C-alpha positions in Angstrom: -28.5 -8.2 11.9 -28.3 -4.9 10.1 -25.6 -3.7 7.7 -24.0 -1.6 10.4 -23.9 -4.4 13.0 -20.7 -6.4 13.5 -20.5 -10.0 14.3 -18.1 -9.2 17.1 -16.8 -6.1 18.9 -13.2 -6.4 20.2 -11.0 -3.7 21.7 -8.0 -4.2 19.3 -6.8 -6.5 16.5 -4.3 -8.3 18.8 -7.2 -9.2 21.1 -9.2 -10.9 18.3 -9.1 -14.6 19.2 -7.3 -16.7 16.6 -8.8 -19.8 18.2 -12.3 -18.3 17.5 -11.4 -17.6 13.9 -10.1 -21.1 13.4 -13.0 -22.6 15.3 -15.4 -20.7 13.0 -13.8 -22.2 10.0 -12.2 -19.0 8.8 -9.4 -19.4 6.3 -9.2 -15.8 5.0 -8.8 -12.7 7.2 -9.4 -9.4 5.4 -7.8 -6.5 7.3 -8.3 -2.8 7.1 -5.0 -0.9 7.1 -5.4 2.6 8.7 -6.1 2.5 12.4 -6.7 -1.2 12.4 -3.2 -2.5 11.6 -1.3 0.9 11.4 -2.1 3.8 13.6 -2.5 7.0 11.7 -0.5 9.0 14.1 2.7 6.9 13.9 2.3 5.1 10.6 4.3 2.2 12.1 2.9 -1.3 12.6 2.9 -2.0 16.4 4.8 -5.0 17.6 1.7 -6.6 19.0 0.0 -6.4 15.6 3.0 -8.0 13.9 3.0 -10.8 16.5 -0.8 -11.4 16.1 -0.3 -11.6 12.3 2.5 -14.1 12.7 0.3 -16.2 15.0 -2.6 -16.0 12.6 -0.3 -17.3 9.7 1.0 -20.0 12.0 -2.6 -21.1 12.5 -3.0 -21.5 8.8 -5.0 -18.2 8.2 -4.4 -16.2 5.0 -4.2 -12.5 5.4 -5.1 -9.7 2.9 -5.2 -5.9 3.4 -8.3 -4.3 2.0 -7.8 -0.6 2.2 -9.6 2.6 1.0 -6.3 4.4 1.2 -5.5 5.9 -2.2 -1.7 6.1 -1.5 -0.9 2.8 -3.2 2.8 3.0 -2.4 2.1 3.3 1.3 -0.5 0.6 1.3 1.8 -1.8 -0.7 4.7 -1.1 1.7 2.6 -2.0 4.7 1.4 -5.2 2.9 5.0 -6.1 2.2 6.0 -5.4 5.8 3.1 -7.5 7.0 3.7 -10.3 4.4 0.3 -10.2 2.9 -1.5 -9.4 -0.4 -3.4 -6.1 -0.8 -6.5 -4.7 -2.5 -6.3 -1.0 -2.4 -8.7 1.7 -3.6 -11.3 -0.6 -2.0 -14.1 2.0 -2.0 -15.7 0.4 1.1 -18.6 0.2 2.0 -19.0 -1.2 -1.5 -18.3 -5.0 -1.2 -16.5 -5.4 -4.6 -12.9 -5.2 -3.2 -13.8 -7.8 -0.5 -15.2 -10.1 -3.2 -12.0 -9.5 -5.3 -9.8 -10.5 -2.3 -11.9 -13.6 -1.8 -11.5 -14.5 -5.5 -7.7 -13.9 -5.3 -7.5 -16.4 -2.4 -10.2 -18.9 -3.6 -12.2 -18.2 -0.4 -15.9 -18.1 0.1 -17.8 -15.7 2.3 -18.5 -18.4 4.9 -14.7 -18.9 5.3 -13.9 -15.1 5.4 -13.9 -12.4 8.1 -13.4 -8.7 7.7 -11.7 -6.9 10.6 -11.7 -3.1 10.7 -12.1 0.0 12.8 -15.0 1.7 11.0 -18.7 0.8 11.2 -19.7 2.7 8.0 -16.9 1.3 5.8 -15.4 -1.9 7.1 -18.5 -3.5 8.9 -20.9 -2.4 6.1 -18.6 -3.7 3.4 -18.2 -7.0 5.2 -21.9 -7.4 5.7 -22.7 -6.5 2.1 -20.1 -9.1 1.0 -21.7 -11.7 3.2 -18.7 -12.2 5.5 -18.4 -12.1 9.3 -17.2 -8.8 10.6 -15.1 -7.8 13.6 -15.1 -4.1 14.7 -12.1 -3.0 16.6 -11.4 0.3 18.3 -9.2 2.7 16.2 -5.6 2.7 17.2 -5.3 6.4 17.3 -7.6 9.5 17.4 -5.9 10.9 14.3 -8.1 10.5 11.2 -8.9 12.1 7.9 -11.4 15.0 8.4 -14.3 13.1 6.8 -13.6 10.1 8.9 -13.8 12.3 12.0 -17.3 13.3 10.9 -18.3 9.6 10.6 -16.8 8.9 14.0 -19.4 11.2 15.6 -22.1 9.0 14.2 -20.3 5.9 15.1 -20.1 7.1 18.7 -23.9 7.4 18.7 -24.4 4.0 17.0 -22.0 2.3 19.4 -23.2 4.1 22.6 -22.9 1.7 25.5 -21.9 -1.2 23.3 -19.4 -3.4 25.0 -16.2 -4.4 23.3 -14.4 -7.5 24.3 -11.1 -6.7 26.1 -12.2 -3.4 27.6 
């Protein structure tokens, strides 16, 4: 498995099976913020994401945002709204922020999963940190200009790759 290959490919965060996570022995779910939990075009957490997070917590999973977003106030506000801890300024694909989140929650890589919408940041960081990874489709087409450049290469890398739930 390469650094840019996810463990699973799922159409959206609410379609990630909590039963699968629990069955795999996951205790810590690391979540990207932008376009995974919060669409960039509305900046509001969708009700189905909130419901999924509540179900994940009910199943005993710990949740932590790991975001490259440098707007700490926005990221903290989202973390508070979602009821989880946060590691911002993550600098993914470097794995250091993921390791920090695992240390914060006394979790090991075999008990952790990273869920995000970008191959070259979220999936790569997760793989470099030694955790399982789930790639979801971005919630909106709106992105930062440099993310849009990476999306072109993602399309090529993901060409004809099936996503569960599509």
